[in-house]
BALOBA-1460 file (C-alpha; in Angstrom, 3 decimals):
// residues 168
<rec num="1" residu="m" x="14.371" y="-3.583" z="6.118"/>
<rec num="2" residu="i" x="10.936" y="-3.503" z="4.725"/>
<rec num="3" residu="q" x="8.174" y="-6.535" z="6.026"/>
<rec num="4" residu="v" x="5.095" y="-6.921" z="4.272"/>
<rec num="5" residu="l" x="2.214" y="-8.904" z="5.702"/>
<rec num="6" residu="q" x="-1.358" y="-9.925" z="3.872"/>
<rec num="7" residu="s" x="-4.702" y="-10.573" z="5.321"/>
<rec num="8" residu="a" x="-4.007" y="-14.038" z="5.199"/>
<rec num="9" residu="d" x="-1.670" y="-14.096" z="8.481"/>
<rec num="10" residu="r" x="-4.946" y="-12.991" z="10.156"/>
<rec num="11" residu="v" x="-2.730" y="-11.218" z="13.100"/>
<rec num="12" residu="g" x="-0.285" y="-8.953" z="11.745"/>
<rec num="13" residu="h" x="2.589" y="-8.860" z="14.395"/>
<rec num="14" residu="l" x="4.968" y="-5.904" z="13.404"/>
<rec num="15" residu="g" x="7.479" y="-6.415" z="16.084"/>
<rec num="16" residu="r" x="8.165" y="-2.925" z="18.043"/>
<rec num="17" residu="l" x="4.826" y="-1.124" z="16.274"/>
<rec num="18" residu="g" x="2.648" y="-3.679" z="18.063"/>
<rec num="19" residu="t" x="-0.167" y="-5.988" z="16.232"/>
<rec num="20" residu="l" x="-2.996" y="-5.932" z="13.882"/>
<rec num="21" residu="h" x="-6.453" y="-7.714" z="14.568"/>
<rec num="22" residu="e" x="-9.579" y="-7.748" z="12.516"/>
<rec num="23" residu="l" x="-12.595" y="-6.329" z="14.322"/>
<rec num="24" residu="t" x="-15.216" y="-6.616" z="11.790"/>
<rec num="25" residu="a" x="-15.436" y="-6.774" z="8.191"/>
<rec num="26" residu="s" x="-14.355" y="-3.458" z="8.014"/>
<rec num="27" residu="e" x="-12.375" y="-2.560" z="10.558"/>
<rec num="28" residu="l" x="-8.938" y="-3.288" z="11.773"/>
<rec num="29" residu="e" x="-7.707" y="-2.731" z="15.313"/>
<rec num="30" residu="w" x="-3.858" y="-1.502" z="16.018"/>
<rec num="31" residu="s" x="-2.328" y="-1.706" z="19.163"/>
<rec num="32" residu="s" x="0.914" y="-0.662" z="20.328"/>
<rec num="33" residu="n" x="1.763" y="-0.729" z="23.600"/>
<rec num="34" residu="r" x="-1.093" y="0.512" z="25.692"/>
<rec num="35" residu="h" x="-2.552" y="2.570" z="22.804"/>
<rec num="36" residu="r" x="-5.332" y="1.326" z="20.445"/>
<rec num="37" residu="d" x="-6.448" y="2.632" z="17.070"/>
<rec num="38" residu="v" x="-9.477" y="1.513" z="15.107"/>
<rec num="39" residu="l" x="-9.016" y="1.744" z="11.132"/>
<rec num="40" residu="r" x="-12.218" y="2.036" z="8.975"/>
<rec num="41" residu="f" x="-12.360" y="0.854" z="5.456"/>
<rec num="42" residu="a" x="-15.413" y="1.623" z="3.564"/>
<rec num="43" residu="n" x="-15.179" y="-1.623" z="1.353"/>
<rec num="44" residu="g" x="-14.150" y="-3.767" z="3.853"/>
<rec num="45" residu="i" x="-11.062" y="-5.226" z="5.005"/>
<rec num="46" residu="s" x="-10.985" y="-8.426" z="2.740"/>
<rec num="47" residu="d" x="-7.277" y="-8.658" z="1.239"/>
<rec num="48" residu="w" x="-5.424" y="-6.224" z="3.470"/>
<rec num="49" residu="q" x="-1.748" y="-5.541" z="3.273"/>
<rec num="50" residu="c" x="0.847" y="-3.945" z="5.479"/>
<rec num="51" residu="v" x="4.051" y="-3.060" z="5.005"/>
<rec num="52" residu="a" x="6.214" y="-2.108" z="8.104"/>
<rec num="53" residu="a" x="9.571" y="-0.127" z="8.578"/>
<rec num="54" residu="p" x="10.297" y="-1.117" z="11.884"/>
<rec num="55" residu="k" x="13.873" y="1.009" z="11.636"/>
<rec num="56" residu="f" x="11.283" y="4.105" z="11.156"/>
<rec num="57" residu="k" x="8.899" y="2.675" z="13.707"/>
<rec num="58" residu="s" x="6.341" y="3.146" z="10.709"/>
<rec num="59" residu="a" x="3.847" y="1.241" z="8.782"/>
<rec num="60" residu="v" x="1.200" y="1.513" z="6.012"/>
<rec num="61" residu="i" x="-2.268" y="-0.294" z="5.608"/>
<rec num="62" residu="a" x="-4.594" y="-0.683" z="2.542"/>
<rec num="63" residu="t" x="-6.905" y="-2.903" z="1.077"/>
<rec num="64" residu="r" x="-7.532" y="-4.295" z="-2.055"/>
<rec num="65" residu="y" x="-11.256" y="-3.165" z="-2.204"/>
<rec num="66" residu="s" x="-11.139" y="0.119" z="-0.417"/>
<rec num="67" residu="p" x="-9.692" y="3.580" z="-1.142"/>
<rec num="68" residu="e" x="-8.329" y="4.231" z="2.128"/>
<rec num="69" residu="v" x="-4.396" y="4.207" z="3.179"/>
<rec num="70" residu="y" x="-3.378" y="4.511" z="6.590"/>
<rec num="71" residu="v" x="-0.016" y="5.216" z="8.179"/>
<rec num="72" residu="l" x="0.838" y="3.732" z="11.510"/>
<rec num="73" residu="d" x="3.323" y="5.955" z="13.301"/>
<rec num="74" residu="g" x="4.817" y="4.179" z="16.307"/>
<rec num="75" residu="a" x="7.019" y="7.310" z="17.686"/>
<rec num="76" residu="a" x="5.699" y="8.431" z="20.697"/>
<rec num="77" residu="p" x="2.736" y="9.109" z="21.458"/>
<rec num="78" residu="p" x="1.714" y="6.299" z="18.743"/>
<rec num="79" residu="v" x="-0.742" y="7.352" z="16.184"/>
<rec num="80" residu="a" x="-2.812" y="6.073" z="13.224"/>
<rec num="81" residu="q" x="-3.845" y="8.275" z="10.748"/>
<rec num="82" residu="r" x="-5.590" y="7.829" z="7.287"/>
<rec num="83" residu="m" x="-2.530" y="9.067" z="4.516"/>
<rec num="84" residu="m" x="-4.580" y="9.489" z="1.319"/>
<rec num="85" residu="e" x="-7.367" y="7.991" z="-0.481"/>
<rec num="86" residu="l" x="-6.802" y="6.101" z="-3.837"/>
<rec num="87" residu="t" x="-8.996" y="6.475" z="-7.056"/>
<rec num="88" residu="r" x="-10.472" y="3.124" z="-7.255"/>
<rec num="89" residu="a" x="-11.990" y="1.725" z="-10.501"/>
<rec num="90" residu="d" x="-15.387" y="1.830" z="-10.534"/>
<rec num="91" residu="v" x="-16.058" y="-1.688" z="-11.838"/>
<rec num="92" residu="d" x="-16.556" y="-5.422" z="-10.878"/>
<rec num="93" residu="a" x="-14.198" y="-5.756" z="-7.262"/>
<rec num="94" residu="g" x="-12.314" y="-8.576" z="-8.943"/>
<rec num="95" residu="l" x="-10.868" y="-6.277" z="-11.354"/>
<rec num="96" residu="r" x="-9.351" y="-4.454" z="-8.309"/>
<rec num="97" residu="w" x="-5.487" y="-5.322" z="-6.945"/>
<rec num="98" residu="l" x="-3.156" y="-3.890" z="-4.889"/>
<rec num="99" residu="q" x="0.756" y="-4.865" z="-4.253"/>
<rec num="100" residu="f" x="3.165" y="-3.348" z="-1.997"/>
<rec num="101" residu="h" x="6.908" y="-3.470" z="-3.418"/>
<rec num="102" residu="p" x="9.915" y="-2.463" z="-1.336"/>
<rec num="103" residu="v" x="12.385" y="-0.397" z="-3.269"/>
<rec num="104" residu="r" x="15.870" y="1.227" z="-2.088"/>
<rec num="105" residu="d" x="15.804" y="-0.205" z="1.313"/>
<rec num="106" residu="e" x="13.760" y="2.556" z="2.861"/>
<rec num="107" residu="d" x="10.930" y="3.292" z="0.703"/>
<rec num="108" residu="v" x="7.589" y="1.399" z="-0.684"/>
<rec num="109" residu="l" x="5.736" y="1.451" z="-4.218"/>
<rec num="110" residu="l" x="1.957" y="0.843" z="-3.583"/>
<rec num="111" residu="i" x="0.388" y="-0.285" z="-6.900"/>
<rec num="112" residu="y" x="-3.064" y="-0.692" z="-7.704"/>
<rec num="113" residu="e" x="-5.116" y="-1.327" z="-10.816"/>
<rec num="114" residu="l" x="-5.059" y="2.516" z="-11.772"/>
<rec num="115" residu="g" x="-2.015" y="4.003" z="-10.434"/>
<rec num="116" residu="i" x="1.092" y="3.761" z="-8.380"/>
<rec num="117" residu="v" x="2.283" y="5.651" z="-5.196"/>
<rec num="118" residu="m" x="5.930" y="6.242" z="-3.781"/>
<rec num="119" residu="i" x="5.598" y="5.504" z="-0.355"/>
<rec num="120" residu="k" x="9.007" y="7.146" z="1.740"/>
<rec num="121" residu="r" x="9.974" y="5.169" z="4.927"/>
<rec num="122" residu="c" x="6.349" y="4.056" z="5.481"/>
<rec num="123" residu="r" x="5.269" y="7.723" z="6.752"/>
<rec num="124" residu="f" x="4.107" y="9.736" z="3.605"/>
<rec num="125" residu="a" x="3.377" y="9.816" z="-0.053"/>
<rec num="126" residu="q" x="6.430" y="11.321" z="-2.177"/>
<rec num="127" residu="w" x="4.390" y="11.171" z="-5.469"/>
<rec num="128" residu="d" x="1.420" y="9.537" z="-6.773"/>
<rec num="129" residu="h" x="0.859" y="8.627" z="-10.271"/>
<rec num="130" residu="f" x="-2.766" y="7.862" z="-11.609"/>
<rec num="131" residu="h" x="-2.237" y="6.132" z="-14.904"/>
<rec num="132" residu="g" x="-5.945" y="5.192" z="-15.158"/>
<rec num="133" residu="r" x="-5.440" y="2.310" z="-17.159"/>
<rec num="134" residu="l" x="-7.331" y="-1.274" z="-16.386"/>
<rec num="135" residu="d" x="-5.803" y="-3.046" z="-19.268"/>
<rec num="136" residu="f" x="-2.370" y="-2.569" z="-17.911"/>
<rec num="137" residu="a" x="-0.861" y="-5.843" z="-16.748"/>
<rec num="138" residu="l" x="2.074" y="-5.687" z="-14.347"/>
<rec num="139" residu="v" x="5.267" y="-7.389" z="-15.301"/>
<rec num="140" residu="s" x="7.898" y="-6.381" z="-12.978"/>
<rec num="141" residu="v" x="9.103" y="-4.013" z="-10.676"/>
<rec num="142" residu="d" x="12.487" y="-2.779" z="-10.130"/>
<rec num="143" residu="e" x="14.702" y="0.047" z="-8.616"/>
<rec num="144" residu="i" x="14.390" y="2.002" z="-11.334"/>
<rec num="145" residu="a" x="10.904" y="1.412" z="-13.034"/>
<rec num="146" residu="v" x="7.419" y="-0.455" z="-12.568"/>
<rec num="147" residu="r" x="6.796" y="-2.133" z="-15.960"/>
<rec num="148" residu="y" x="3.271" y="-3.007" z="-17.532"/>
<rec num="149" residu="e" x="1.993" y="-4.303" z="-20.900"/>
<rec num="150" residu="d" x="-1.045" y="-3.063" z="-22.352"/>
<rec num="151" residu="e" x="-3.886" y="-4.909" z="-23.808"/>
<rec num="152" residu="d" x="-2.144" y="-4.699" z="-27.595"/>
<rec num="153" residu="g" x="1.020" y="-6.329" z="-25.781"/>
<rec num="154" residu="h" x="2.584" y="-2.611" z="-26.026"/>
<rec num="155" residu="a" x="5.370" y="-2.057" z="-22.934"/>
<rec num="156" residu="v" x="4.939" y="0.838" z="-20.792"/>
<rec num="157" residu="a" x="7.430" y="1.932" z="-18.017"/>
<rec num="158" residu="f" x="6.804" y="4.556" z="-15.461"/>
<rec num="159" residu="s" x="9.920" y="5.477" z="-13.078"/>
<rec num="160" residu="t" x="10.300" y="4.841" z="-9.539"/>
<rec num="161" residu="l" x="12.090" y="7.970" z="-8.998"/>
<rec num="162" residu="d" x="8.868" y="10.458" z="-9.855"/>
<rec num="163" residu="g" x="6.443" y="8.080" z="-11.561"/>
<rec num="164" residu="r" x="6.913" y="9.600" z="-15.167"/>
<rec num="165" residu="q" x="6.169" y="7.466" z="-17.887"/>
<rec num="166" residu="m" x="9.290" y="6.274" z="-19.402"/>
<rec num="167" residu="v" x="10.427" y="6.501" z="-23.093"/>
<rec num="168" residu="s" x="12.292" y="3.620" z="-24.458"/>
């Protein structure tokens, strides 16, 4: 079962994976057993989100404004590491957004203003699709596709299997 937490929770209880605490405006602390790691986000931790897979002893953390995406590996010994950096829009911060969507019981889609990332078992990025379109409005997400509508009202869909644009 995939668990999604948000900054509104203030303290992220990740079950056996430990907890997340806000240290500063740009740092989160992950505590697991007697282990601690500090996660640093260049553009702050406002609106952070975390998706955890207790079955796999792992979690992924990202924020609305920063490019960094971290993975927490709760297997002995616990370790936090930067998994990737998203290409974020160089625009007004109000146009940035980020959402996690669990799919297929074990996997998670990280959907943000310029692309989609498939994360396997909350451990690694299987694929990363950069569509680069700020005008896409997210319509729906399911096991098969991520669906958008562009500014002209045209439907656009990307496969959850490989990130490729689907032809309708």
